[in-house]
N, CA, C and O of each residue as an XYZ file, in Angstrom:
276
protein
N       9.997    -14.565    -20.512
C      10.391    -13.441    -19.663
C       9.668    -12.077    -20.542
O       9.135    -11.121    -19.981
N       9.769    -12.215    -21.721
C       9.245    -11.023    -22.589
C       7.878    -10.761    -22.586
O       7.406     -9.650    -22.831
N       7.072    -11.992    -22.250
C       5.748    -11.887    -22.060
C       5.344    -11.079    -20.828
O       4.377    -10.319    -20.862
N       6.158    -11.267    -19.653
C       5.868    -10.701    -18.536
C       6.086     -9.159    -18.703
O       5.236     -8.372    -18.286
N       7.176     -8.758    -19.287
C       7.466     -7.409    -19.532
C       6.480     -6.632    -20.371
O       6.194     -5.460    -20.128
N       5.933     -7.385    -21.445
C       4.931     -6.722    -22.155
C       3.568     -6.752    -21.484
O       2.724     -5.998    -21.968
N       3.218     -7.503    -20.446
C       2.199     -7.563    -19.751
C       2.277     -6.308    -18.784
O       1.322     -5.537    -18.681
N       3.493     -6.136    -18.062
C       3.620     -5.236    -17.142
C       3.641     -3.854    -17.781
O       3.087     -2.914    -17.211
N       4.330     -3.687    -19.073
C       4.125     -2.420    -19.797
C       2.639     -2.064    -20.033
O       2.212     -0.929    -19.822
N       1.804     -3.169    -20.517
C       0.489     -2.863    -20.828
C      -0.392     -2.558    -19.670
O      -1.405     -1.865    -19.771
N      -0.026     -3.029    -18.707
C      -0.835     -2.735    -17.270
C      -0.351     -1.342    -16.740
O      -1.125     -0.597    -16.139
N       0.797     -1.057    -16.954
C       1.182      0.443    -16.381
C       0.726      1.473    -17.646
O       0.345      2.595    -17.311
N       0.744      1.227    -18.699
C       0.186      2.130    -19.665
C      -1.501      2.345    -19.466
O      -2.081      3.430    -19.443
N      -2.027      1.178    -19.348
C      -3.580      1.307    -18.862
C      -3.816      2.144    -17.591
O      -4.724      2.973    -17.514
N      -2.923      1.872    -16.574
C      -3.223      2.469    -15.305
C      -2.781      4.052    -15.436
O      -3.487      4.906    -14.899
N      -1.779      4.362    -16.052
C      -1.623      5.644    -16.199
C      -2.555      6.628    -17.031
O      -2.763      7.820    -16.802
N      -3.052      5.855    -18.030
C      -4.057      6.680    -18.763
C      -5.558      6.644    -17.722
O      -6.314      7.615    -17.674
N      -5.747      5.657    -17.117
C      -6.783      5.740    -16.274
C      -6.636      6.590    -15.069
O      -7.684      6.987    -14.561
N      -5.526      6.932    -14.534
C      -5.412      7.824    -13.583
C      -5.329      9.257    -14.013
O      -5.628     10.170    -13.242
N      -4.908      9.464    -15.295
C      -5.037     11.052    -15.562
C      -6.435     11.283    -16.119
O      -6.626     12.400    -16.599
N      -7.287     10.549    -16.135
C      -8.788     10.797    -16.351
C      -9.686     11.068    -15.149
O     -10.863     11.426    -15.196
N      -8.964     10.847    -14.093
C      -9.633     10.681    -12.694
C      -9.979     12.209    -12.348
O      -9.096     13.060    -12.457
N     -11.347     12.565    -11.904
C     -11.324     13.936    -11.502
C     -10.667     14.074    -10.096
O     -10.356     13.101     -9.410
N     -10.462     15.521     -9.689
C     -10.017     15.768     -8.379
C     -10.809     15.393     -7.289
O     -12.024     15.542     -7.420
N     -10.362     14.923     -6.209
C     -11.166     14.683     -4.924
C     -11.367     15.657     -4.253
O     -10.370     16.291     -3.908
N     -12.709     16.135     -3.820
C     -12.740     17.418     -2.913
C     -12.299     17.139     -1.641
O     -11.504     17.903     -1.093
N     -12.837     15.831     -0.926
C     -12.400     15.718      0.248
C     -10.959     15.628      0.470
O     -10.555     15.993      1.574
N     -10.033     15.164     -0.473
C      -8.523     15.318     -0.087
C      -8.003     16.856     -0.270
O      -7.079     17.344      0.381
N      -8.671     17.452     -1.152
C      -8.296     19.002     -1.163
C      -8.708     19.655      0.036
O      -7.913     20.522      0.401
N      -9.780     19.488      0.807
C     -10.151     19.942      1.848
C      -9.334     19.398      3.150
O      -9.067     20.195      4.049
N      -9.007     18.256      3.225
C      -8.080     17.835      4.189
C      -6.598     18.355      4.101
O      -5.955     18.625      5.116
N      -6.125     18.472      2.905
C      -4.944     19.172      2.541
C      -4.932     20.637      2.983
O      -3.959     21.090      3.586
N      -5.946     21.343      2.706
C      -5.973     22.794      3.123
C      -6.163     23.026      4.801
O      -5.717     24.025      5.366
N      -6.838     22.031      5.442
C      -6.900     22.191      6.891
C      -5.627     21.612      7.421
O      -5.335     22.034      8.540
N      -4.807     20.759      6.901
C      -3.577     20.142      7.368
C      -4.026     18.707      7.977
O      -3.146     17.965      8.412
N      -5.149     18.378      8.007
C      -5.588     17.124      8.546
C      -5.135     15.993      7.788
O      -5.148     14.883      8.320
N      -4.676     16.165      6.429
C      -4.134     14.898      5.591
C      -3.018     14.363      6.531
O      -2.895     13.139      6.574
N      -2.264     15.057      7.221
C      -1.029     14.574      7.855
C      -1.400     13.540      9.055
O      -0.697     12.562      9.311
N      -2.484     13.843      9.698
C      -3.191     13.038     10.513
C      -3.749     11.753      9.772
O      -3.735     10.681     10.377
N      -4.192     11.821      8.608
C      -4.606     10.497      8.002
C      -3.305      9.596      7.538
O      -3.296      8.366      7.565
N      -2.283     10.370      7.138
C      -1.179      9.716      6.769
C      -0.498      9.036      7.791
O       0.099      8.001      7.495
N      -0.490      9.545      9.216
C       0.195      9.047     10.239
C      -0.638      7.902     10.728
O      -0.005      6.975     11.232
N      -1.947      7.797     10.672
C      -2.781      6.923     11.108
C      -2.587      5.733     10.234
O      -2.444      4.640     10.780
N      -2.565      5.831      8.853
C      -2.442      4.714      7.862
C      -0.937      4.135      8.086
O      -0.749      2.929      7.928
N       0.073      4.948      8.435
C       1.303      4.442      8.715
C       1.428      3.637      9.929
O       2.127      2.625      9.939
N       0.726      4.076     11.039
C       0.577      3.334     12.231
C       0.070      1.992     12.115
O       0.557      1.052     12.741
N      -1.054      1.874     11.200
C      -1.754      0.483     11.057
C      -0.688     -0.473     10.230
O      -0.477     -1.651     10.522
N      -0.162      0.119      9.332
C       0.628     -0.655      8.419
C       2.015     -1.113      9.212
O       2.599     -2.144      8.878
N       2.388     -0.453     10.051
C       3.399     -0.801     11.041
C       3.133     -1.831     12.125
O       3.961     -2.662     12.495
N       2.004     -1.710     12.560
C       1.265     -2.634     13.279
C       0.988     -3.940     12.691
O       1.110     -4.983     13.334
N       0.627     -3.891     11.514
C       0.411     -5.233     10.726
C       1.616     -5.850     10.503
O       1.739     -7.066     10.646
N       2.700     -4.988     10.098
C       4.127     -5.608      9.713
C       4.696     -6.225     11.014
O       5.177     -7.357     11.066
N       4.604     -5.449     11.964
C       4.994     -6.195     13.434
C       4.405     -7.519     13.847
O       5.075     -8.429     14.335
N       2.915     -7.575     13.586
C       2.343     -8.855     13.733
C       2.739     -9.926     13.040
O       2.921    -11.040     13.531
N       2.921     -9.546     11.577
C       3.219    -10.649     10.690
C       4.833    -11.116     11.154
O       5.130    -12.309     11.215
N       5.720    -10.140     11.435
C       6.837    -10.695     11.852
C       7.041    -11.546     13.010
O       7.851    -12.466     13.129
N       5.960    -10.990     14.075
C       6.051    -11.851     15.124
C       5.351    -13.257     15.022
O       5.657    -14.222     15.723
N       4.353    -13.246     14.041
C       3.745    -14.523     13.742
C       4.685    -15.456     13.018
O       4.680    -16.673     13.203
N       5.525    -14.801     12.149
C       6.558    -15.529     11.320
C       7.518    -16.156     12.479
O       7.736    -17.366     12.420
N       8.016    -15.503     13.375
C       8.850    -15.938     14.502
C       8.354    -17.177     15.184
O       9.047    -18.190     15.275
N       7.041    -17.065     15.697
C       6.402    -18.176     16.485
C       6.315    -19.365     15.551
O       6.648    -20.424     16.082
N       5.961    -19.432     14.342
C       5.903    -20.415     13.387
C       7.120    -20.928     13.003
O       7.107    -22.099     12.623
N       8.353    -20.235     13.009
C       9.643    -20.861     12.795
C      10.110    -21.462     14.180
O      10.935    -22.376     14.178
N       9.663    -21.031     15.207
C       9.948    -21.798     16.478
C       9.245    -23.412     16.519
O       9.801    -24.458     16.852
N       7.959    -23.217     16.100
C       7.164    -24.490     15.995
C       7.728    -25.462     15.298
O       7.906    -26.607     15.713
N       8.096    -24.938     13.963
C       8.908    -25.814     12.863
C      10.021    -26.460     13.386
O      10.195    -27.670     13.239
N      10.952    -25.577     14.119
C      12.148    -26.046     14.527
C      12.011    -27.222     15.811
O      12.852    -28.076     16.094
N      10.803    -27.002     16.422
C      10.468    -27.909     17.525
C      10.379    -29.352     16.943
O      10.929    -30.318     17.473
N       9.733    -29.400     15.953
C       9.230    -30.803     15.606
C      10.659    -31.468     14.870
O      10.654    -32.623     14.444
């Protein structure tokens, strides 16, 4: 268990250092200024909700097939 905690700590440290050195993204700033960033966020949310719904539906169908046999 300690190995996993150490690996997680190491990965988080590396990722936090890498993200701190990233330059600002001009496209994101432009979308934020125009208010279009909310459109992007809503579209991404709709896609994720659609995928989650599809997976839940697929799981139900598979469960019905498993119970049939």
